[in-house]
N, C-alpha and C positions, 0 to 999 in steps of 0.2 A: 504493499500500499504506499502511495506517495506521501511524503511528509507535508504536514500543514505548517505554515508559517504564522507566528504570532508576533507582532511588532509592538514592543513596549512591555517593560517588566514592572509596571505599577500594579495596583490591586486588580484591575480588570484583566490585564494581560496575564498575570500569574494565575488567576482563577480560571481563565479561559484555557490556558495551556494545561493546567492541572486536570480539568475536567475532560479534555480531549485524551490526554495520556492515561487517565484512569479507565478510559473506555477502549484502550488498545490502539489509539491513533498516535503515530510518531509525530513529534512536534519540534520545530526549530523556533526557539524563543530568541528573538533579536533585540538587543538592548544597547543603546549608544554609550552608556556609562561603562567603564570609567574613561573611555577614550574622548568622550565629549560630555561636559557637565553644564548644567544651567546655574544661574545664581541661587536657585532654590535647593539644589542638591549639595549634600555635604558628605556622603559616604558612597561606597560601591554596593551597598545592600539594596535589594529590591524593596519596593513598597515603603520607601523611607519617609515619604512626605506625610504619612499619617501622624497627626499629632495626638496627644494623650486623650483629648476629648472628642475626636473626630467621629467616633462611632455612635455617640449620642445615646438616647434613652434605651434601656433594655426591658422596658415594661410593655406588656401586650396591649395596654390601653393607648399606646402610642404607635403610629403607623411604622415608624423605623424600628421599633421593638419587634413588631410583627414580621417585618422583612428580615431581620436578623434570625428570628426563630425559624422562618421558612428555610433560610439558607443553612442553618445548623442541620435541620432535618434532611436537607438535600446533600449533605456531606461536603459543604463548602470548605475549601482549604483556608481561606482568609478568616472565616469565623472560628475554625479550630485553632488557628495560631493566635487569634485575638483572645479567645477564652483561655488559652494556655499562658498568656502573658498579661492578663488583666491585673489592674490595680484598683483598690477600692475607690468608688466615686458615687456612693449612694445608689440611686436607681439607673445610673448610666454605665455603659460599657466603655471603660477607659483602659488603656494599655500602656505598658512600658514600651516606649517608642523604639528604642534600639533593640530590645529583646524581641519585639514583634517582627521588626524588619529582618533580624538574623534568622528567626524561625521560618519565615516565608522563604527567604533565600535558600536556606539549607534544604527545605523540602523540595523546592523546584530543582535546584541543581543536582540533588541526589536521585531524582526520579529516572529510572532507566530509559524512558521513552522521550525524555525532554533533553534536547541538546541546546545549550546557550551559546549564542554567537554574538560577540561584542563588537561594537562599531556602529556608526551613524547609518541609518537607512534614509536614502535620498530619493528613492522612487518606490512606487508600489510594486511589491514583489509579484512574480508570476505564480499561477496556481491558486490553490485555496489559501486565503489569508484572512486573518483578523487583525485589524488595525486598532490598537489599544494604547495609542501614544499619549493619551491624557491631555491635560490642559497646557502642558509644556511642549507640545509638538514642535520639533525643530523647524527653522524657516524653510529648508529645502524640501522636507517631506510635506510641510504645510502647503507649499506651492504646488507640489505634485497632486495633493488632494484637491486643491482648488481647481486645477485643470481637469480633474475627473468630473467636476460639476460646474462647467463653465457658465450655465444659465441660472445658477442658484446663489442665494445668499450664503456666505461663508462668515460666520459671525465671531465676534470676540467679546469677552467681558473680563472684569478684574476678579482675582482671587487673592485674599490677603491672609497672612499668618500672624499670630500673636507672638509677643516676646515670651522668653522663658527666663526665670530668675532662680537663684539658688535659695534653698530653704534657710541656710544659715544666715543669709543676708536680710531676711525679713525680720522686722522688729516685732516680735510676738508680744511685747508689752503693750503694743498699740493694735493688736490683732487677736483673733481667737479662731479655734477650730469649730466648725458647726455646719450642718446642712440646713437648707431652707425648710421652715416649718418643722424642723426636727426629724425630717424623713431620712431613713437610712442611717449610716454611721457618719461620724463627724469627719468627713473627708475633705472639706473645703477650708481654706484659710480665708477669713473674712476681714477685710481691711476697711474700717469705717471712716467716714468723713463728715464733719459738721457742715452746716450750710455755708458758713464763711469759707471753709476749706474747699468745698466743692466749687463754689462760684469762682474762686481764684484759679483753681485747676481748669475749669471749663473755659475761662477766658484765654488762658495760655494755650490750651489744646486747640482751640479754634484758630489762634494766630500762628501756631507753630509752622515751621517750614517743612514742606513735603519733599521727598526725593523726587527727582525729575522723571516723569513718565510720558513719553511722547505719544501723541496721537489720540489721547483719551481725556475725557472730562469726568466730573463726578457723576453725571447722569448716566454713565455707562457702567457704573458699579452694581453688581448684582446684590440684591437686598440680603440674601442669606449669608454673605460674608463681607458686609460693608465695613470699610475702615472706621475706626472709632472716631477719628477726627471729622470725617464726613457726616457721620451720625450726629456729632456734637453740633455742627453748623446748622442743623435743622431746627434747633431751638434749645433754650437754656435747660428745659426739663426733659429733653428727649432721652438723655442717658439714664435718668432716674426711673424711666419706664422701660429701659432696656437693660444693658449689661450691669448697670449700677443700681438696679432696683433693690430697695431695702426690705421689701415685703417678706415677712416670715423669718426675719433675722433679728434677734434681740442681742444687743451688746451686753455681755455679762457684767461689764464694769459699771454700766449705768442702769441696767434693767429696762432700757428703752430701745426702740427701733431707731437706728441712725438715720441721718438725712439721706445719705448715699453709702453704698458698700461695694468695693471692688473685691471680686472673689478670685482666689487662686486655686487651681486644680492640680493635683499631683500628676507629674509628667513621667515619672519612672517608678519602678517597683520599690526602689530604695527610699523613696520620699525625699531625695536630695534636690530635686528640680521641680519647679512649679510653673505652670502656664497661666498667664494673666487672662482670665476668661473674658471673651468678647472684645479684646483689645487688638484685633487685627488692624494693621496700620501700615502706611507707607510714608511715615514721617522719616526725616533724616535721623540716622542713628544717634547723633548727638542730641537732637531735639527729643527723641524718645526718652533718653536718660534724664534730660533736663525737666521735661514736663511730667513724666511718670513719677519722678522723685518727689513731686508735690503731694503725692498720696502718702499720708503720714507713715504708714507701716513700711513703705518702700523707699524711705528717704535715703538709705544707703544700699539699695538693692544692687546685687551683682548680676549682670546679664550674660547668660551663656549663649543666647541667641536673641538678636533684635528682631522686631517685626519686619516682614518683607512682603512685597507685593508682586504678583505674577500676572502676566497676560494669559487669560484662558481662551481657548478657541473651541467652538462647537459648530456643528452642522445644523442646517435647517431640516432637521430630521423627518418631520411629517411629510415633507415633500420627497425625501430621498431614501428612507429606510423602511423596511417591513417589520413585522412584529418579532422577527428573529434577529433584528439589527443588521440584516443583509441589505446591500444596495439593490434597489429595485431595478431589474433588468441586467444587473451584473452580479448575480447571486454568489459568484465565487469570492466576492469581497464583502466582508462584514466589518462592522465597527463595534467597539465596546468602550465603556468608560465615559468620562465627562465630555469627551469630544461628541458624544451622541446627544448631549443636552440633559442627561441624568445629572443631577446635582447632589454631590455628597459621596463619601467614600463607601458607604454601605450600598448605595444605589449603583455605584460603579462596579462593585463586586457583583451585584445581581445581574448587571448587563453582561459582564464577562462570563458568569456562570451559564446564562441563557445562550449566549452566542456559542460557547464551547459545546454545551450539551447538544444543541440543535445541529451544529455542523458534524459532530461525531455520529449522530443518528442518521443524518443524510448520507454520509459516506459509508455507513454500514447497511444502507438500504431500509432503514426503519422510518416509520412515520413520525412527524413532529409531535412534541408533547402538547403544544397549544395551552400553556398555562392560562387559565381563565382570568377575567377581570376581577373576579372575586378574591383572587390571590394577590398579594402585594408584588410578587415578581411579574405576574401577568399584567396587572394594572399599569405598572411603570412602562413596560414594553409597548403596551397598546396605546398609552398616552403619547409616548415619543413618536410612534408611527401613525398617529391619528391625523389624517389629511385635513380634517375639518378645523384643526387648531391653526388659526391664522396667524396671530402674533406670538410665535413660538418663543419661549424663554426657558432657561434651565429650570428643572423641576425636581424638588425633593419628593419622596414618597409621602403621600398623605391619604387619609381616608376619603377625601373629597373626589378622588379620581376612581373610586371603587363603587360598585352598585350599592344603593341603600338597602337596608333591611326591609323585608316584606311585613314588618310589624313596628308598631310605635314602642319606643323604649324611653323611659324617663331617665335623664341624666346622661351627659356626654361620655363619662367613663364607662357606664354600663353599656351604652350603645357601642362604643369602640371595642369593649371586651367581647361583645357578641359578634362583631364584624371579624375580630381575630379568630374566634372560635370557628366561625363559618369557614374562613380561609384554610385554617389548619386541618379541618375535617375534609375539605375538598382536596387538599394536597395529598392526603393519604390515599385518594382514589387514582392519583395519576401515576403513570409509568414513566418516571423521569430518568431511569437508569440508562 
């Protein structure tokens, strides 16, 4: 059997390659690192861009929690590695970033049917191929993809990453461990701010100098990963209803709810590194240190990584891809990951899973699975390929793109729990092997 080429060793590419190989299909996984690195890459490991909180809620009352549970039941490599390297984060699935990347890399490189070839891919390979180059597709390959769709929009948006600080540099006399509303274990460091402290911080944040990014303006930023400085400019109270929301957090020193709270989430299993939650940014590094040091508990914070911003590229998928993430009319070519317009790391994993499974089944002469819209995996693929979606934007999984229940249910959490139950019961009836 001819080998399948998978381009890109991020979450989607690794998942697609794994699912193909697990079904007996030889795979060549092509990855440009370490021969060519982008500003966002720091190591040779695969799937390194996952940050500690990227995988989000693990509760079935949340759509992304359902998507993760579906992937677990479908033997996802990425979910297995995430569960093996998880760190405590209340109701979220957080991972030790470096341990997670090492686990994914080791599993892929050791699979007998996966051959890793390093070096930049500048043209679309011949034969069966899954392009999972992610939001950081190189200029040469991006141009090749653009020529594949000469009459289509080929779109870009921004993705931003938050800074990481050392635990020992956080002033714990001015902060405390605790989760919102006391849910789960006390996995977050809460850094309170008075009204006076917040207003001074907000003014400097709005005026801080940004790193130069050519060709884009704030209106191009995708809402799901908006830089904190862009959010701040929308109004003095915007952050207090977003990442600095104090609701459900009581300062043990005062017994009262602070005016604003910056939360830090553990970024590694040892608890030595913490991610500043919601502080995705593209401020200049010196400005990040200056402005974020105005948060009282971070006055002497040591940064192991400053926030960075990337250009993300995605297809006008409803016009171009089918429900299996294949190019309409050129089915030998499939896409997976954020380049398809699925937003989020779990969603990218799901697209890689589905693209890999369906290609393996087709090569083996088996019918497609056709995950229904009642499942999170199916709902995401059907939304991305829905030609009636006119103004296509990157989409996180959500219950709104799944069919409603045929009964009235009181309470959002109760309704979502039943939607998840329906999905998992349907999943058990499918032949996805």
